[in-house]
Backbone atoms as SQL, in Angstrom:
CREATE TABLE atoms (id INTEGER PRIMARY KEY, chain TEXT, resi INTEGER, resn TEXT, atom TEXT, x REAL, y REAL, z REAL);
INSERT INTO atoms VALUES
  (1, 'A', 1, 'GLN', 'N', 0.837, -1.190, -0.068),
  (2, 'A', 1, 'GLN', 'CA', -0.040, -0.205, 0.096),
  (3, 'A', 1, 'GLN', 'C', 0.731, 1.198, -0.036),
  (4, 'A', 2, 'GLY', 'N', 0.147, 2.443, -0.220),
  (5, 'A', 2, 'GLY', 'CA', 0.882, 3.596, -0.144),
  (6, 'A', 2, 'GLY', 'C', 1.318, 4.126, -1.528),
  (7, 'A', 3, 'GLN', 'N', 0.979, 3.520, -2.750),
  (8, 'A', 3, 'GLN', 'CA', 1.175, 4.009, -4.043),
  (9, 'A', 3, 'GLN', 'C', 0.376, 5.121, -4.369),
  (10, 'A', 4, 'LEU', 'N', -0.790, 5.161, -3.745),
  (11, 'A', 4, 'LEU', 'CA', -1.706, 6.124, -3.875),
  (12, 'A', 4, 'LEU', 'C', -2.031, 6.958, -2.786),
  (13, 'A', 5, 'ALA', 'N', -2.417, 8.088, -2.580),
  (14, 'A', 5, 'ALA', 'CA', -2.550, 8.912, -1.428),
  (15, 'A', 5, 'ALA', 'C', -4.030, 9.433, -1.210),
  (16, 'A', 6, 'GLU', 'N', -4.829, 8.805, -0.288),
  (17, 'A', 6, 'GLU', 'CA', -6.193, 9.170, -0.053),
  (18, 'A', 6, 'GLU', 'C', -6.294, 10.468, 1.197),
  (19, 'A', 7, 'SER', 'N', -7.163, 11.306, 1.016),
  (20, 'A', 7, 'SER', 'CA', -7.372, 12.226, 2.055),
  (21, 'A', 7, 'SER', 'C', -8.968, 12.688, 2.069),
  (22, 'A', 8, 'GLY', 'N', -9.226, 13.535, 2.778),
  (23, 'A', 8, 'GLY', 'CA', -10.551, 14.048, 3.031),
  (24, 'A', 8, 'GLY', 'C', -11.473, 13.388, 4.135),
  (25, 'A', 9, 'GLY', 'N', -10.969, 12.302, 4.695),
  (26, 'A', 9, 'GLY', 'CA', -11.849, 11.706, 5.563),
  (27, 'A', 9, 'GLY', 'C', -11.925, 12.397, 6.874),
  (28, 'A', 10, 'GLY', 'N', -12.830, 12.141, 7.754),
  (29, 'A', 10, 'GLY', 'CA', -12.999, 12.784, 9.127),
  (30, 'A', 10, 'GLY', 'C', -14.258, 12.190, 9.705),
  (31, 'A', 11, 'SER', 'N', -14.677, 12.883, 10.687),
  (32, 'A', 11, 'SER', 'CA', -15.787, 12.531, 11.458),
  (33, 'A', 11, 'SER', 'C', -16.963, 13.310, 11.524),
  (34, 'A', 12, 'VAL', 'N', -17.967, 12.906, 10.959),
  (35, 'A', 12, 'VAL', 'CA', -19.168, 13.907, 10.661),
  (36, 'A', 12, 'VAL', 'C', -20.515, 13.320, 11.193),
  (37, 'A', 13, 'GLN', 'N', -21.744, 14.151, 11.333),
  (38, 'A', 13, 'GLN', 'CA', -22.872, 13.527, 11.757),
  (39, 'A', 13, 'GLN', 'C', -23.757, 13.096, 10.354),
  (40, 'A', 14, 'ALA', 'N', -24.391, 12.330, 10.792),
  (41, 'A', 14, 'ALA', 'CA', -25.494, 11.751, 9.562),
  (42, 'A', 14, 'ALA', 'C', -25.933, 12.930, 8.869),
  (43, 'A', 15, 'GLY', 'N', -26.100, 12.700, 7.430),
  (44, 'A', 15, 'GLY', 'CA', -26.635, 13.806, 6.863),
  (45, 'A', 15, 'GLY', 'C', -25.680, 14.742, 6.238),
  (46, 'A', 16, 'ASP', 'N', -24.445, 14.684, 6.811),
  (47, 'A', 16, 'ASP', 'CA', -23.376, 15.584, 6.300),
  (48, 'A', 16, 'ASP', 'C', -22.890, 14.980, 5.079),
  (49, 'A', 17, 'SER', 'N', -21.833, 15.687, 4.386),
  (50, 'A', 17, 'SER', 'CA', -21.223, 15.348, 3.091),
  (51, 'A', 17, 'SER', 'C', -19.526, 15.212, 3.365),
  (52, 'A', 18, 'LEU', 'N', -18.945, 14.555, 2.672),
  (53, 'A', 18, 'LEU', 'CA', -17.351, 14.519, 2.575),
  (54, 'A', 18, 'LEU', 'C', -17.043, 14.324, 1.232),
  (55, 'A', 19, 'ARG', 'N', -15.885, 14.821, 0.664),
  (56, 'A', 19, 'ARG', 'CA', -15.477, 14.714, -0.601),
  (57, 'A', 19, 'ARG', 'C', -13.778, 13.999, -0.244),
  (58, 'A', 20, 'LEU', 'N', -13.716, 12.821, -0.799),
  (59, 'A', 20, 'LEU', 'CA', -12.478, 12.152, -0.466),
  (60, 'A', 20, 'LEU', 'C', -11.689, 12.369, -1.911),
  (61, 'A', 21, 'SER', 'N', -10.308, 12.406, -1.657),
  (62, 'A', 21, 'SER', 'CA', -9.328, 12.546, -2.886),
  (63, 'A', 21, 'SER', 'C', -8.480, 11.569, -2.930),
  (64, 'A', 22, 'CYS', 'N', -8.161, 10.962, -4.029),
  (65, 'A', 22, 'CYS', 'CA', -6.972, 10.052, -4.254),
  (66, 'A', 22, 'CYS', 'C', -5.995, 10.613, -5.505),
  (67, 'A', 23, 'ALA', 'N', -4.746, 10.905, -4.975),
  (68, 'A', 23, 'ALA', 'CA', -3.679, 11.482, -5.761),
  (69, 'A', 23, 'ALA', 'C', -2.758, 10.318, -5.927),
  (70, 'A', 24, 'ALA', 'N', -2.386, 10.571, -7.309),
  (71, 'A', 24, 'ALA', 'CA', -1.398, 9.465, -7.761),
  (72, 'A', 24, 'ALA', 'C', -0.343, 10.718, -7.998),
  (73, 'A', 25, 'SER', 'N', 0.812, 10.361, -9.062),
  (74, 'A', 25, 'SER', 'CA', 1.861, 10.969, -9.352),
  (75, 'A', 25, 'SER', 'C', 2.184, 11.069, -10.720),
  (76, 'A', 26, 'ASP', 'N', 2.816, 11.877, -11.327),
  (77, 'A', 26, 'ASP', 'CA', 3.347, 12.108, -12.728),
  (78, 'A', 26, 'ASP', 'C', 3.918, 11.006, -13.145),
  (79, 'A', 27, 'THR', 'N', 5.104, 10.504, -12.257),
  (80, 'A', 27, 'THR', 'CA', 5.915, 9.334, -12.654),
  (81, 'A', 27, 'THR', 'C', 5.242, 7.920, -12.519),
  (82, 'A', 28, 'ASN', 'N', 3.953, 7.811, -11.815),
  (83, 'A', 28, 'ASN', 'CA', 3.233, 6.756, -11.723),
  (84, 'A', 28, 'ASN', 'C', 1.884, 6.954, -11.629),
  (85, 'A', 29, 'PRO', 'N', 1.270, 7.370, -12.672),
  (86, 'A', 29, 'PRO', 'CA', -0.003, 8.043, -12.916),
  (87, 'A', 29, 'PRO', 'C', -1.193, 7.024, -12.638),
  (88, 'A', 30, 'MET', 'N', -2.493, 7.326, -12.573),
  (89, 'A', 30, 'MET', 'CA', -3.567, 6.352, -12.280),
  (90, 'A', 30, 'MET', 'C', -3.710, 5.579, -13.787),
  (91, 'A', 31, 'ARG', 'N', -4.051, 4.365, -13.498),
  (92, 'A', 31, 'ARG', 'CA', -4.264, 3.654, -14.773),
  (93, 'A', 31, 'ARG', 'C', -5.857, 3.806, -15.105),
  (94, 'A', 32, 'ASP', 'N', -6.170, 3.229, -16.233),
  (95, 'A', 32, 'ASP', 'CA', -7.575, 3.635, -16.766),
  (96, 'A', 32, 'ASP', 'C', -8.710, 3.321, -15.613),
  (97, 'A', 33, 'ALA', 'N', -8.688, 2.169, -14.903),
  (98, 'A', 33, 'ALA', 'CA', -9.666, 2.010, -13.869),
  (99, 'A', 33, 'ALA', 'C', -9.111, 2.448, -12.439),
  (100, 'A', 34, 'LEU', 'N', -10.231, 3.193, -11.907),
  (101, 'A', 34, 'LEU', 'CA', -9.958, 3.665, -10.469),
  (102, 'A', 34, 'LEU', 'C', -11.096, 3.274, -9.933),
  (103, 'A', 35, 'GLY', 'N', -10.895, 2.655, -8.591),
  (104, 'A', 35, 'GLY', 'CA', -11.889, 2.111, -7.630),
  (105, 'A', 35, 'GLY', 'C', -11.838, 2.721, -6.159),
  (106, 'A', 36, 'TRP', 'N', -12.961, 2.799, -5.872),
  (107, 'A', 36, 'TRP', 'CA', -13.217, 3.078, -4.235),
  (108, 'A', 36, 'TRP', 'C', -13.596, 1.909, -3.585),
  (109, 'A', 37, 'PHE', 'N', -12.856, 1.402, -2.327),
  (110, 'A', 37, 'PHE', 'CA', -13.223, 0.386, -1.576),
  (111, 'A', 37, 'PHE', 'C', -13.483, 0.991, -0.136),
  (112, 'A', 38, 'ARG', 'N', -14.196, 0.291, 0.598),
  (113, 'A', 38, 'ARG', 'CA', -14.311, 0.527, 2.171),
  (114, 'A', 38, 'ARG', 'C', -14.166, -0.788, 2.917),
  (115, 'A', 39, 'GLN', 'N', -13.773, -0.598, 4.210),
  (116, 'A', 39, 'GLN', 'CA', -13.696, -1.925, 4.966),
  (117, 'A', 39, 'GLN', 'C', -13.796, -1.461, 6.376),
  (118, 'A', 40, 'VAL', 'N', -14.484, -2.266, 7.248),
  (119, 'A', 40, 'VAL', 'CA', -14.586, -2.112, 8.729),
  (120, 'A', 40, 'VAL', 'C', -13.976, -3.599, 9.337),
  (121, 'A', 41, 'PRO', 'N', -13.082, -3.461, 10.352),
  (122, 'A', 41, 'PRO', 'CA', -12.485, -4.426, 10.898),
  (123, 'A', 41, 'PRO', 'C', -13.409, -5.803, 10.954),
  (124, 'A', 42, 'GLY', 'N', -12.903, -6.828, 10.805),
  (125, 'A', 42, 'GLY', 'CA', -13.808, -8.064, 10.752),
  (126, 'A', 42, 'GLY', 'C', -14.667, -8.229, 9.801),
  (127, 'A', 43, 'LYS', 'N', -14.887, -7.458, 8.910),
  (128, 'A', 43, 'LYS', 'CA', -15.897, -7.562, 7.801),
  (129, 'A', 43, 'LYS', 'C', -15.056, -7.480, 6.553),
  (130, 'A', 44, 'GLN', 'N', -15.460, -8.121, 5.400),
  (131, 'A', 44, 'GLN', 'CA', -14.893, -8.350, 4.036),
  (132, 'A', 44, 'GLN', 'C', -14.923, -6.918, 3.637),
  (133, 'A', 45, 'ARG', 'N', -13.901, -6.501, 2.852),
  (134, 'A', 45, 'ARG', 'CA', -13.809, -5.436, 2.037),
  (135, 'A', 45, 'ARG', 'C', -14.745, -5.353, 0.910),
  (136, 'A', 46, 'GLU', 'N', -15.433, -4.219, 0.628),
  (137, 'A', 46, 'GLU', 'CA', -16.364, -3.917, -0.209),
  (138, 'A', 46, 'GLU', 'C', -16.175, -3.035, -1.409),
  (139, 'A', 47, 'ALA', 'N', -16.462, -3.061, -2.629),
  (140, 'A', 47, 'ALA', 'CA', -16.487, -2.001, -3.537),
  (141, 'A', 47, 'ALA', 'C', -17.425, -0.981, -3.405),
  (142, 'A', 48, 'VAL', 'N', -17.182, 0.089, -3.532),
  (143, 'A', 48, 'VAL', 'CA', -18.019, 1.311, -3.514),
  (144, 'A', 48, 'VAL', 'C', -18.340, 1.880, -4.929),
  (145, 'A', 49, 'ALA', 'N', -17.378, 2.272, -5.642),
  (146, 'A', 49, 'ALA', 'CA', -17.748, 2.833, -6.910),
  (147, 'A', 49, 'ALA', 'C', -16.379, 2.612, -7.698),
  (148, 'A', 50, 'ALA', 'N', -16.473, 2.909, -8.897),
  (149, 'A', 50, 'ALA', 'CA', -15.461, 2.720, -9.934),
  (150, 'A', 50, 'ALA', 'C', -15.707, 3.689, -11.175),
  (151, 'A', 51, 'ILE', 'N', -14.607, 4.061, -11.722),
  (152, 'A', 51, 'ILE', 'CA', -14.672, 4.748, -13.228),
  (153, 'A', 51, 'ILE', 'C', -13.451, 4.259, -13.946),
  (154, 'A', 52, 'TYR', 'N', -13.875, 3.859, -15.266),
  (155, 'A', 52, 'TYR', 'CA', -12.951, 3.164, -16.100),
  (156, 'A', 52, 'TYR', 'C', -13.499, 3.340, -17.407),
  (157, 'A', 53, 'ASN', 'N', -12.764, 2.593, -18.517),
  (158, 'A', 53, 'ASN', 'CA', -13.326, 2.600, -19.874),
  (159, 'A', 53, 'ASN', 'C', -13.004, 4.239, -20.387),
  (160, 'A', 54, 'ARG', 'N', -11.952, 4.776, -20.210),
  (161, 'A', 54, 'ARG', 'CA', -11.572, 6.349, -20.390),
  (162, 'A', 54, 'ARG', 'C', -12.609, 7.042, -19.831),
  (163, 'A', 55, 'GLY', 'N', -13.038, 6.669, -18.590),
  (164, 'A', 55, 'GLY', 'CA', -13.984, 7.756, -17.952),
  (165, 'A', 55, 'GLY', 'C', -15.470, 7.355, -18.506),
  (166, 'A', 56, 'ARG', 'N', -15.602, 6.501, -19.376),
  (167, 'A', 56, 'ARG', 'CA', -16.882, 6.502, -19.953),
  (168, 'A', 56, 'ARG', 'C', -17.877, 5.644, -19.188),
  (169, 'A', 57, 'SER', 'N', -17.419, 4.955, -18.374),
  (170, 'A', 57, 'SER', 'CA', -18.096, 3.997, -17.496),
  (171, 'A', 57, 'SER', 'C', -18.097, 4.195, -16.132),
  (172, 'A', 58, 'ARG', 'N', -19.211, 4.076, -15.439),
  (173, 'A', 58, 'ARG', 'CA', -19.033, 4.437, -13.764),
  (174, 'A', 58, 'ARG', 'C', -19.921, 3.265, -13.028),
  (175, 'A', 59, 'ARG', 'N', -19.755, 2.969, -12.021),
  (176, 'A', 59, 'ARG', 'CA', -20.374, 1.786, -11.325),
  (177, 'A', 59, 'ARG', 'C', -20.443, 2.312, -10.082),
  (178, 'A', 60, 'TYR', 'N', -21.673, 1.908, -9.165),
  (179, 'A', 60, 'TYR', 'CA', -21.751, 1.946, -7.852),
  (180, 'A', 60, 'TYR', 'C', -22.282, 0.811, -7.064),
  (181, 'A', 61, 'SER', 'N', -22.082, 0.550, -5.971),
  (182, 'A', 61, 'SER', 'CA', -22.653, -0.432, -5.162),
  (183, 'A', 61, 'SER', 'C', -24.116, 0.121, -4.672),
  (184, 'A', 62, 'ALA', 'N', -24.803, -0.730, -4.420),
  (185, 'A', 62, 'ALA', 'CA', -26.314, -0.337, -4.290),
  (186, 'A', 62, 'ALA', 'C', -26.311, 0.365, -2.988),
  (187, 'A', 63, 'PRO', 'N', -25.701, 0.189, -2.010),
  (188, 'A', 63, 'PRO', 'CA', -26.035, 0.893, -0.440),
  (189, 'A', 63, 'PRO', 'C', -25.542, 2.441, -0.719),
  (190, 'A', 64, 'VAL', 'N', -24.728, 2.793, -1.768),
  (191, 'A', 64, 'VAL', 'CA', -24.124, 4.180, -2.020),
  (192, 'A', 64, 'VAL', 'C', -24.817, 4.874, -3.461),
  (193, 'A', 65, 'LYS', 'N', -25.430, 4.054, -4.045),
  (194, 'A', 65, 'LYS', 'CA', -26.011, 4.516, -5.541),
  (195, 'A', 65, 'LYS', 'C', -26.956, 5.765, -5.025),
  (196, 'A', 66, 'GLY', 'N', -26.867, 6.847, -5.739),
  (197, 'A', 66, 'GLY', 'CA', -27.650, 7.975, -5.598),
  (198, 'A', 66, 'GLY', 'C', -27.226, 9.082, -4.514),
  (199, 'A', 67, 'ARG', 'N', -26.343, 8.427, -3.666),
  (200, 'A', 67, 'ARG', 'CA', -25.826, 9.350, -2.808),
  (201, 'A', 67, 'ARG', 'C', -24.121, 9.801, -2.976),
  (202, 'A', 68, 'PHE', 'N', -23.352, 8.789, -3.644),
  (203, 'A', 68, 'PHE', 'CA', -22.025, 9.062, -3.818),
  (204, 'A', 68, 'PHE', 'C', -21.846, 9.222, -5.378),
  (205, 'A', 69, 'THR', 'N', -21.022, 9.896, -5.697),
  (206, 'A', 69, 'THR', 'CA', -20.474, 10.182, -7.001),
  (207, 'A', 69, 'THR', 'C', -18.875, 10.185, -7.369),
  (208, 'A', 70, 'ILE', 'N', -18.363, 9.429, -8.236),
  (209, 'A', 70, 'ILE', 'CA', -17.172, 9.394, -8.451),
  (210, 'A', 70, 'ILE', 'C', -16.608, 10.110, -9.591),
  (211, 'A', 71, 'SER', 'N', -15.517, 10.641, -9.514),
  (212, 'A', 71, 'SER', 'CA', -14.816, 11.397, -10.662),
  (213, 'A', 71, 'SER', 'C', -13.392, 11.140, -10.716),
  (214, 'A', 72, 'ARG', 'N', -12.844, 11.913, -11.978),
  (215, 'A', 72, 'ARG', 'CA', -11.325, 12.060, -11.853),
  (216, 'A', 72, 'ARG', 'C', -11.049, 13.264, -12.828),
  (217, 'A', 73, 'ASP', 'N', -9.920, 13.730, -12.338),
  (218, 'A', 73, 'ASP', 'CA', -9.160, 14.837, -13.036),
  (219, 'A', 73, 'ASP', 'C', -7.834, 14.327, -13.530),
  (220, 'A', 74, 'ASN', 'N', -7.648, 13.790, -14.757),
  (221, 'A', 74, 'ASN', 'CA', -6.512, 13.362, -15.306),
  (222, 'A', 74, 'ASN', 'C', -5.420, 14.280, -15.580),
  (223, 'A', 75, 'ALA', 'N', -5.512, 15.579, -15.699),
  (224, 'A', 75, 'ALA', 'CA', -4.623, 16.633, -15.539),
  (225, 'A', 75, 'ALA', 'C', -3.819, 16.834, -14.184),
  (226, 'A', 76, 'LYS', 'N', -4.735, 16.420, -13.192),
  (227, 'A', 76, 'LYS', 'CA', -4.186, 16.405, -11.880),
  (228, 'A', 76, 'LYS', 'C', -3.701, 15.196, -11.171),
  (229, 'A', 77, 'ASN', 'N', -3.806, 13.883, -12.005),
  (230, 'A', 77, 'ASN', 'CA', -3.811, 12.480, -11.614),
  (231, 'A', 77, 'ASN', 'C', -4.436, 12.281, -10.129),
  (232, 'A', 78, 'THR', 'N', -5.655, 12.882, -10.276),
  (233, 'A', 78, 'THR', 'CA', -6.341, 12.760, -9.020),
  (234, 'A', 78, 'THR', 'C', -7.732, 12.279, -9.270),
  (235, 'A', 79, 'ALA', 'N', -8.359, 11.582, -8.217),
  (236, 'A', 79, 'ALA', 'CA', -9.649, 11.043, -8.401),
  (237, 'A', 79, 'ALA', 'C', -10.375, 11.583, -7.142),
  (238, 'A', 80, 'TYR', 'N', -11.695, 11.422, -7.215),
  (239, 'A', 80, 'TYR', 'CA', -12.589, 12.090, -6.031),
  (240, 'A', 80, 'TYR', 'C', -13.754, 11.022, -5.648),
  (241, 'A', 81, 'LEU', 'N', -14.289, 11.244, -4.612),
  (242, 'A', 81, 'LEU', 'CA', -15.523, 10.311, -4.234),
  (243, 'A', 81, 'LEU', 'C', -16.420, 11.298, -3.178),
  (244, 'A', 82, 'GLN', 'N', -17.250, 11.910, -4.092),
  (245, 'A', 82, 'GLN', 'CA', -18.356, 12.880, -3.211),
  (246, 'A', 82, 'GLN', 'C', -19.122, 12.070, -2.743),
  (247, 'A', 83, 'MET', 'N', -19.331, 12.446, -1.369),
  (248, 'A', 83, 'MET', 'CA', -20.237, 11.423, -0.469),
  (249, 'A', 83, 'MET', 'C', -21.216, 12.153, -0.040),
  (250, 'A', 84, 'ASN', 'N', -22.348, 12.234, -0.187),
  (251, 'A', 84, 'ASN', 'CA', -23.556, 13.040, 0.300),
  (252, 'A', 84, 'ASN', 'C', -24.487, 12.282, 1.059),
  (253, 'A', 85, 'SER', 'N', -25.227, 12.804, 1.933),
  (254, 'A', 85, 'SER', 'CA', -26.162, 12.203, 2.858),
  (255, 'A', 85, 'SER', 'C', -25.769, 11.008, 3.556),
  (256, 'A', 86, 'LEU', 'N', -24.644, 11.384, 4.165),
  (257, 'A', 86, 'LEU', 'CA', -23.704, 10.106, 4.891),
  (258, 'A', 86, 'LEU', 'C', -24.732, 9.532, 5.807),
  (259, 'A', 87, 'LYS', 'N', -24.524, 8.197, 6.064),
  (260, 'A', 87, 'LYS', 'CA', -25.326, 7.419, 7.128),
  (261, 'A', 87, 'LYS', 'C', -24.078, 6.843, 8.068),
  (262, 'A', 88, 'PRO', 'N', -24.675, 6.393, 9.400),
  (263, 'A', 88, 'PRO', 'CA', -23.733, 5.602, 10.001),
  (264, 'A', 88, 'PRO', 'C', -23.071, 4.222, 9.450),
  (265, 'A', 89, 'GLU', 'N', -23.871, 3.679, 8.600),
  (266, 'A', 89, 'GLU', 'CA', -23.476, 2.477, 8.020),
  (267, 'A', 89, 'GLU', 'C', -22.256, 2.784, 7.024),
  (268, 'A', 90, 'ASP', 'N', -22.042, 4.109, 6.503),
  (269, 'A', 90, 'ASP', 'CA', -20.929, 4.381, 5.742),
  (270, 'A', 90, 'ASP', 'C', -19.809, 4.311, 6.515),
  (271, 'A', 91, 'THR', 'N', -19.768, 4.256, 7.918),
  (272, 'A', 91, 'THR', 'CA', -18.575, 4.483, 8.447),
  (273, 'A', 91, 'THR', 'C', -17.474, 3.219, 8.127),
  (274, 'A', 92, 'ALA', 'N', -16.504, 3.500, 7.844),
  (275, 'A', 92, 'ALA', 'CA', -15.336, 2.729, 7.345),
  (276, 'A', 92, 'ALA', 'C', -13.970, 3.061, 6.922),
  (277, 'A', 93, 'MET', 'N', -12.997, 2.633, 6.862),
  (278, 'A', 93, 'MET', 'CA', -11.769, 3.042, 6.138),
  (279, 'A', 93, 'MET', 'C', -11.907, 2.918, 4.507),
  (280, 'A', 94, 'TYR', 'N', -11.851, 3.929, 3.968),
  (281, 'A', 94, 'TYR', 'CA', -11.849, 3.940, 2.415),
  (282, 'A', 94, 'TYR', 'C', -10.570, 3.923, 1.589),
  (283, 'A', 95, 'TYR', 'N', -10.450, 3.185, 0.840),
  (284, 'A', 95, 'TYR', 'CA', -9.356, 2.919, -0.090),
  (285, 'A', 95, 'TYR', 'C', -9.400, 3.306, -1.489),
  (286, 'A', 96, 'CYS', 'N', -8.471, 3.946, -2.144),
  (287, 'A', 96, 'CYS', 'CA', -8.596, 3.957, -3.693),
  (288, 'A', 96, 'CYS', 'C', -7.527, 3.038, -4.268),
  (289, 'A', 97, 'ALA', 'N', -7.876, 2.534, -5.389),
  (290, 'A', 97, 'ALA', 'CA', -7.119, 1.752, -6.098),
  (291, 'A', 97, 'ALA', 'C', -7.106, 1.897, -7.834),
  (292, 'A', 98, 'THR', 'N', -6.081, 1.633, -8.197),
  (293, 'A', 98, 'THR', 'CA', -6.077, 1.849, -9.704),
  (294, 'A', 98, 'THR', 'C', -5.421, 0.791, -10.372),
  (295, 'A', 99, 'GLY', 'N', -5.851, 0.379, -11.685),
  (296, 'A', 99, 'GLY', 'CA', -5.335, -0.499, -12.502),
  (297, 'A', 99, 'GLY', 'C', -5.618, -0.568, -13.867),
  (298, 'A', 100, 'ASP', 'N', -5.204, -1.334, -14.596),
  (299, 'A', 100, 'ASP', 'CA', -5.476, -1.657, -16.186),
  (300, 'A', 100, 'ASP', 'C', -6.994, -1.876, -16.292),
  (301, 'A', 101, 'TYR', 'N', -7.612, -1.235, -17.252),
  (302, 'A', 101, 'TYR', 'CA', -9.022, -1.600, -17.487),
  (303, 'A', 101, 'TYR', 'C', -9.060, -3.235, -17.918),
  (304, 'A', 102, 'ILE', 'N', -10.335, -3.511, -17.169),
  (305, 'A', 102, 'ILE', 'CA', -10.726, -4.951, -17.580),
  (306, 'A', 102, 'ILE', 'C', -12.077, -5.101, -18.083),
  (307, 'A', 103, 'GLY', 'N', -12.908, -4.322, -17.377),
  (308, 'A', 103, 'GLY', 'CA', -14.442, -4.438, -17.800),
  (309, 'A', 103, 'GLY', 'C', -15.498, -4.477, -16.788),
  (310, 'A', 104, 'ASP', 'N', -16.566, -4.378, -17.188),
  (311, 'A', 104, 'ASP', 'CA', -17.906, -4.470, -16.538),
  (312, 'A', 104, 'ASP', 'C', -18.136, -5.584, -15.510),
  (313, 'A', 105, 'THR', 'N', -17.444, -6.757, -15.607),
  (314, 'A', 105, 'THR', 'CA', -17.969, -7.892, -14.999),
  (315, 'A', 105, 'THR', 'C', -16.708, -7.933, -13.753),
  (316, 'A', 106, 'SER', 'N', -15.746, -7.075, -13.815),
  (317, 'A', 106, 'SER', 'CA', -14.569, -7.188, -12.644),
  (318, 'A', 106, 'SER', 'C', -14.563, -5.664, -12.169),
  (319, 'A', 107, 'TRP', 'N', -15.303, -4.759, -12.279),
  (320, 'A', 107, 'TRP', 'CA', -15.013, -3.383, -11.660),
  (321, 'A', 107, 'TRP', 'C', -15.032, -3.459, -10.251),
  (322, 'A', 108, 'ASP', 'N', -15.532, -4.445, -9.614),
  (323, 'A', 108, 'ASP', 'CA', -15.954, -4.500, -8.130),
  (324, 'A', 108, 'ASP', 'C', -14.942, -5.465, -7.448),
  (325, 'A', 109, 'LEU', 'N', -14.057, -6.115, -8.240),
  (326, 'A', 109, 'LEU', 'CA', -12.994, -7.133, -7.415),
  (327, 'A', 109, 'LEU', 'C', -11.594, -6.341, -7.338),
  (328, 'A', 110, 'GLY', 'N', -11.262, -6.682, -6.037),
  (329, 'A', 110, 'GLY', 'CA', -9.918, -6.050, -5.647),
  (330, 'A', 110, 'GLY', 'C', -8.479, -6.390, -6.387),
  (331, 'A', 111, 'ALA', 'N', -8.850, -7.618, -7.026),
  (332, 'A', 111, 'ALA', 'CA', -7.728, -8.283, -8.056),
  (333, 'A', 111, 'ALA', 'C', -7.648, -7.379, -9.232),
  (334, 'A', 112, 'THR', 'N', -8.585, -6.486, -9.575),
  (335, 'A', 112, 'THR', 'CA', -8.769, -5.818, -10.669),
  (336, 'A', 112, 'THR', 'C', -7.682, -4.675, -10.665),
  (337, 'A', 113, 'TYR', 'N', -7.353, -4.207, -9.488),
  (338, 'A', 113, 'TYR', 'CA', -6.441, -3.131, -9.235),
  (339, 'A', 113, 'TYR', 'C', -4.926, -3.488, -8.692),
  (340, 'A', 114, 'ASP', 'N', -3.967, -2.747, -9.263),
  (341, 'A', 114, 'ASP', 'CA', -2.663, -3.044, -8.944),
  (342, 'A', 114, 'ASP', 'C', -2.065, -2.325, -7.841),
  (343, 'A', 115, 'PHE', 'N', -2.488, -1.077, -7.722),
  (344, 'A', 115, 'PHE', 'CA', -1.823, -0.080, -6.689),
  (345, 'A', 115, 'PHE', 'C', -2.984, 0.530, -5.768),
  (346, 'A', 116, 'TRP', 'N', -2.774, 0.587, -4.439),
  (347, 'A', 116, 'TRP', 'CA', -3.585, 0.838, -3.422),
  (348, 'A', 116, 'TRP', 'C', -2.848, 1.686, -2.607),
  (349, 'A', 117, 'GLY', 'N', -3.954, 2.986, -1.932),
  (350, 'A', 117, 'GLY', 'CA', -3.517, 3.746, -1.015),
  (351, 'A', 117, 'GLY', 'C', -3.635, 3.010, 0.431),
  (352, 'A', 118, 'ARG', 'N', -3.163, 3.959, 1.487),
  (353, 'A', 118, 'ARG', 'CA', -3.150, 3.416, 2.774),
  (354, 'A', 118, 'ARG', 'C', -4.584, 3.622, 3.505),
  (355, 'A', 119, 'GLY', 'N', -5.420, 4.533, 2.800),
  (356, 'A', 119, 'GLY', 'CA', -6.713, 4.631, 3.353),
  (357, 'A', 119, 'GLY', 'C', -6.969, 5.964, 4.076),
  (358, 'A', 120, 'THR', 'N', -8.283, 6.106, 4.141),
  (359, 'A', 120, 'THR', 'CA', -8.719, 7.452, 5.025),
  (360, 'A', 120, 'THR', 'C', -9.911, 7.017, 5.713),
  (361, 'A', 121, 'GLN', 'N', -9.901, 7.445, 7.062),
  (362, 'A', 121, 'GLN', 'CA', -11.231, 7.012, 7.688),
  (363, 'A', 121, 'GLN', 'C', -12.413, 8.002, 7.745),
  (364, 'A', 122, 'VAL', 'N', -13.397, 7.421, 7.530),
  (365, 'A', 122, 'VAL', 'CA', -14.523, 7.963, 7.432),
  (366, 'A', 122, 'VAL', 'C', -15.455, 7.412, 8.871),
  (367, 'A', 123, 'THR', 'N', -15.858, 8.515, 9.457),
  (368, 'A', 123, 'THR', 'CA', -16.866, 8.063, 10.596),
  (369, 'A', 123, 'THR', 'C', -17.943, 8.831, 10.720),
  (370, 'A', 124, 'VAL', 'N', -19.232, 8.411, 10.757),
  (371, 'A', 124, 'VAL', 'CA', -20.401, 9.167, 10.789),
  (372, 'A', 124, 'VAL', 'C', -21.316, 8.770, 11.861),
  (373, 'A', 125, 'ALA', 'N', -21.531, 9.793, 12.435),
  (374, 'A', 125, 'ALA', 'CA', -22.393, 9.640, 13.992),
  (375, 'A', 125, 'ALA', 'C', -23.960, 9.981, 13.596),
  (376, 'A', 126, 'SER', 'N', -24.575, 9.217, 14.452),
  (377, 'A', 126, 'SER', 'CA', -26.259, 9.494, 14.302),
  (378, 'A', 126, 'SER', 'C', -26.559, 10.545, 14.994);
């Protein structure tokens, strides 16, 4: 881990918003596929969102669809996850990851991605 740098996490109240950032570097830029994952201790890592196919494809997991928005700025080598209407169930460590494009059937698989960040904590109180 540590190839990417997440930021923007914090402790908020239910209903608040956060924007997470994921920064790559010019020497090791983001690949085509960029995904956001989250994990709670003792539970399996779950995919949250992904953008790929030269930015033409976007996917979201059911719990966040309609509330979260993924985007990327290729000029800045940075991706974002806008998180609105946060719920206590969103509390987790959030990770970004990047890898070569594979396709619709693998956007939510960790094995799709080659490089990961160290994570940023999001805590949502009721």
